[in-house]
C-alpha positions in Angstrom: -78.0 93.6 49.8 -76.8 90.7 51.8 -75.0 87.8 49.9 -76.0 84.7 52.0 -74.9 81.2 51.4 -78.0 79.4 52.6 -81.5 80.2 53.1 -83.1 81.3 56.3 -86.0 80.0 57.6 -88.3 82.0 60.2 -89.1 80.5 63.6 -90.6 81.7 66.7 -89.0 79.5 69.3 -88.1 80.2 73.0 -84.2 79.3 73.9 -82.3 79.1 76.8 -78.4 79.7 76.6 -75.5 78.6 79.1 -71.9 79.1 78.9 -70.1 76.0 77.7 -67.3 74.3 79.6 -67.9 76.2 82.7 -68.1 74.4 85.9 -68.6 77.5 88.3 -71.7 78.9 86.9 -75.2 77.4 86.1 -76.6 80.8 85.1 -78.8 80.4 82.0 -80.0 83.3 79.6 -83.5 83.1 78.1 -84.1 84.3 74.4 -86.3 83.9 71.4 -84.8 82.3 68.3 -86.3 84.3 65.1 -84.6 82.5 62.3 -81.9 79.7 61.4 -80.2 78.4 58.5 -77.6 75.6 58.0 -74.6 77.7 59.3 -76.4 79.4 62.3 -79.2 81.2 64.1 -80.5 84.8 64.9 -81.9 85.2 68.4 -82.9 88.3 70.5 -81.5 87.7 74.0 -82.1 89.5 77.4 -78.4 89.8 78.0 -75.4 90.8 75.7 -72.5 88.3 74.8 -69.1 89.0 73.4 -68.2 88.1 70.1 -66.4 84.9 70.2 -68.3 83.4 73.3 -69.0 79.8 73.0 -72.9 79.1 74.3 -74.9 76.0 74.7 -78.1 76.9 73.0 -81.1 74.7 73.5 -84.7 75.2 72.3 -87.3 75.1 75.2 -90.5 75.4 73.4 -91.7 75.5 69.5 -95.0 76.1 68.1 -96.6 73.8 65.6 -94.2 75.4 63.1 -91.4 73.0 64.6 -93.0 70.2 62.7 -91.9 72.0 59.5 -88.3 72.6 60.8 -85.8 70.5 59.4 -82.4 69.9 60.5 -81.3 69.7 56.8 -82.0 73.3 56.5 -80.2 74.1 60.0 -82.8 73.6 62.6 -81.2 72.3 65.6 -82.9 71.9 68.9 -79.5 71.9 70.7 -76.4 73.3 69.4 -73.0 74.3 70.6 -72.6 78.1 68.7 -70.4 80.8 69.1 -71.5 84.5 69.1 -70.6 86.3 65.9 -72.2 89.8 66.7 -74.5 91.2 69.3 -76.1 94.4 69.0 -78.8 96.5 71.3 -82.4 96.8 70.0 -85.8 97.6 71.4 -88.5 95.3 71.3 -91.8 96.5 72.6 -90.0 99.0 74.6 -87.5 96.4 76.2 -83.8 96.4 75.7 -83.1 93.3 74.2 -79.8 92.0 71.8 -79.9 90.8 68.5 -77.5 88.3 68.3 -75.8 86.1 65.4 -74.6 82.7 66.3 -72.5 80.1 64.3 -73.1 76.5 64.7 -69.9 74.8 65.8 -69.3 71.0 64.6 -68.2 69.0 67.4 
């Protein structure tokens, strides 16, 4: 059983990630935010990132559920986040990468 310090909130939101601080790349990476908490985000991405990678994570669209999402609970429409872990999974027969992010405080 996992021992979490904060509650997780389910959400289905399209996100776009980009490398933070990279002047040489405009490349973006698509994904889906599946849940969030005060300290981070769980998302399913099309690419795998190394642990420790810092990304800018933005929500692209959120269903009506967004009205219930609260910043006090950890929801961020834009966040500087560090990859804590990433593992390959199959979603509807397609290879995706389950990715855990930690919000960074700037």
